[in-house]
ZATOR-491878 format. One record per residue (C-alpha): x, y, z; residue in one letter. Coordinates in pm, whole numbers, plus 50000, padded with zeros to 5 digits. Last residue first. Example, Ala and Ser with C-alpha at 12.3 -4.5 7.8 and 13.67 -1.06 7.14 Angstrom:
2
     X     Y     Z rest
 51367 49894 50714    S
 51230 49550 50780    A
END
This chain:
226
     X     Y     Z rest
 41489 36531 92869    A
 41642 36641 93200    G
 41407 36432 93406    P
 41236 36174 93182    A
 40905 36277 93025    A
 41001 36262 92658    R
 41193 35938 92696    E
 40901 35776 92879    A
 40656 35875 92605    L
 40889 35740 92336    A
 40931 35413 92526    R
 40554 35372 92555    L
 40509 35431 92183    H
 40776 35178 92093    R
 40619 34915 92317    V
 40273 34978 92169    A
 40423 34942 91820    E
 40552 34598 91916    A
 40216 34494 92062    P
 40019 34588 91748    D
 39645 34556 91813    A
 39707 34643 92177    A
 39597 34429 92472    G
 39940 34267 92485    Y
 40121 34597 92526    V
 39905 34813 92751    A
 39774 34494 92914    T
 40118 34409 93045    G
 40361 34697 93083    A
 40665 34688 93310    V
 40865 35010 93292    F
 41234 35068 93357    A
 41371 35420 93408    D
 41169 35552 93701    A
 41259 35904 93812    G
 40931 36073 93905    A
 40904 36213 93551    A
 40923 35859 93417    A
 40639 35741 93640    A
 40418 36033 93544    Q
 40501 35978 93176    E
 40411 35610 93201    I
 40058 35676 93326    T
 39832 35757 93027    D
 40023 35544 92777    A
 40020 35247 93012    A
 40176 35128 93337    I
 39902 34991 93565    G
 40145 34799 93781    G
 40522 34763 93776    D
 40784 35033 93813    V
 41158 34980 93772    E
 41443 35185 93912    I
 41762 35053 93749    R
 42069 35086 93966    L
 42422 35209 93909    E
 42460 35413 94226    L
 42596 35767 94227    H
 42508 35793 94597    G
 42313 36117 94561    A
 42157 35998 94235    S
 42047 35665 94380    V
 41904 35828 94692    H
 41718 36096 94497    Q
 41586 35832 94258    R
 41469 35614 94546    A
 41279 35896 94713    T
 41118 35997 94385    R
 41020 35636 94313    V
 40873 35599 94661    K
 40669 35914 94600    E
 40545 35741 94286    L
 40322 35533 94511    L
 40070 35819 94523    Q
 40002 35762 94153    P
 39824 35428 94210    I
 39782 35259 93869    F
 39462 35059 93828    R
 39491 34682 93829    Q
 39508 34472 93512    G
 39739 34203 93643    G
 39709 34050 93987    F
 39944 33962 94272    G
 40134 34268 94387    A
 39928 34565 94503    K
 39970 34846 94251    I
 40253 35085 94163    T
 40505 34822 94274    M
 40859 34953 94301    I
 41124 34730 94147    L
 41479 34821 94245    L
 41731 34675 94005    T
 42105 34607 94016    D
 42131 34532 94386    F
 42394 34525 94662    S
 42438 34905 94648    P
 42064 34925 94724    L
 42080 34791 95079    L
 42096 35137 95240    D
 41765 35228 95079    L
 41582 34928 95223    Y
 41439 35072 95545    P
 41322 35383 95353    E
 41101 35206 95100    I
 40792 35167 95312    P
 40590 34854 95226    T
 40218 34885 95147    D
 40241 34868 94768    R
 40514 34605 94743    D
 40888 34668 94723    I
 41087 34446 94487    A
 41465 34393 94506    L
 41652 34290 94191    G
 41974 34099 94137    A
 42139 34071 93795    K
 42211 33714 93696    A
 42527 33503 93665    G
 42484 33253 93947    A
 42724 33453 94164    S
 42504 33756 94106    R
 42202 33563 94224    L
 42379 33432 94534    D
 42502 33781 94622    K
 42147 33916 94593    A
 42031 33634 94820    L
 42280 33740 95086    A
 42173 34104 95054    V
 41805 34022 95088    P
 41843 33837 95420    D
 41501 33763 95575    D
 41328 33762 95237    S
 40957 33756 95156    A
 40874 34121 95228    E
 41178 34238 95032    A
 41030 34071 94728    H
 41242 33898 94467    F
 41382 34018 94136    T
 41587 33804 93900    V
 41750 33984 93606    N
 41902 33827 93295    Y
 41733 33491 93341    A
 41939 33208 93196    G
 41798 32898 93362    A
 42073 32916 93626    D
 41945 33260 93725    A
 41595 33117 93750    Y
 41726 32834 93968    G
 41897 33087 94194    P
 41554 33231 94290    A
 41391 32914 94419    W
 41513 32838 94769    R
 41618 33189 94870    R
 41284 33310 94731    P
 41105 33144 95025    D
 40754 33271 94951    E
 40679 33388 94601    I
 40614 33696 94392    M
 40930 33639 94189    L
 40971 33892 93909    H
 41188 33755 93627    V
 41326 34008 93378    D
 41427 33781 93091    F
 41669 33930 92838    P
 41546 33852 92487    M
 41734 33577 92303    A
 41415 33389 92223    T
 41284 33034 92171    V
 41499 32824 92407    A
 41460 33063 92702    R
 41085 33015 92664    L
 41113 32649 92764    S
 41332 32724 93067    Q
 41095 32999 93177    V
 40802 32760 93142    V
 40980 32495 93350    P
 41069 32755 93620    L
 40721 32869 93704    G
 40404 33019 93558    I
 40106 33173 93731    T
 39921 33117 94058    L
 39738 33395 94241    N
 39674 33496 94600    P
 40022 33645 94657    V
 40295 33510 94886    F
 40108 33179 94884    H
 39945 33133 94542    N
 40296 33089 94393    D
 40335 33379 94153    M
 40608 33414 93889    V
 40569 33722 93669    D
 40801 33719 93367    V
 40894 34055 93218    H
 41062 34038 92878    L
 41335 34300 92847    W
 41422 34570 92594    D
 41112 34546 92376    A
 41082 34628 92006    A
 41225 34338 91805    D
 41122 34083 92069    E
 40764 34205 92092    V
 40563 33966 91872    A
 40823 33693 91929    R
 40717 33668 92291    V
 40351 33639 92197    E
 40434 33367 91945    E
 40623 33165 92209    A
 40342 33218 92459    L
 40056 33106 92238    R
 39827 32918 92479    A
 39932 33158 92755    F
 39787 33450 92560    D
 39980 33747 92698    A
 39889 33966 92995    A
 40114 33781 93241    L
 40368 33800 92958    I
 40471 34137 93094    S
 40627 34369 92837    P
 40951 34525 92963    A
 41022 34877 92842    V
 41364 35019 92930    I
 41423 35391 92947    P
 41760 35556 92882    P
 41943 35604 93213    P
 41838 35888 93447    V
 42068 36172 93545    T
 41970 36417 93818    M
END
């Protein structure tokens, strides 16, 4: 089993929204991606930032934006994030009636396409769709709120996905989101994840950049075959 080098994506959901540009710059020399959680208070019971904020942040950093859409009707909104310069746009399987068509739209707009699987959604029905995607995001909490406790049982989905990706020789990032910190990232890496969203673990640290480096080192050490 081969796993790509780990990616750490700090989530600005845990940043100080009054100082977003500064918070982004605090990690841009250490992080691989910047994770942007978009919530609409419909698909999930929370409301965060939207396209205008992403467009504004795009002007202040060259970091690749990893946009996670926790919204209804992603077919309507997702291409706009690609047009705004997002590197990767991930939408939820539960919110899409034709994930493959939307993935094609995102790729046509110049972005990578990601498929997110929430806590209570089985992964098996979506495995055959993975060749159409660049990222599979597996929630390790219930989507909708930051600061939740990591649910280790959900790593079984990661193991299943990694086996499928390896068997099919797919080029696909397997990303985990929810409760990822120094005491959980090694479990996720050992299960086969290779991209890690970390919010509080980064922005709650005294030195966010050093927190990113520490998380990456832990993931590298725990990765299969390391």
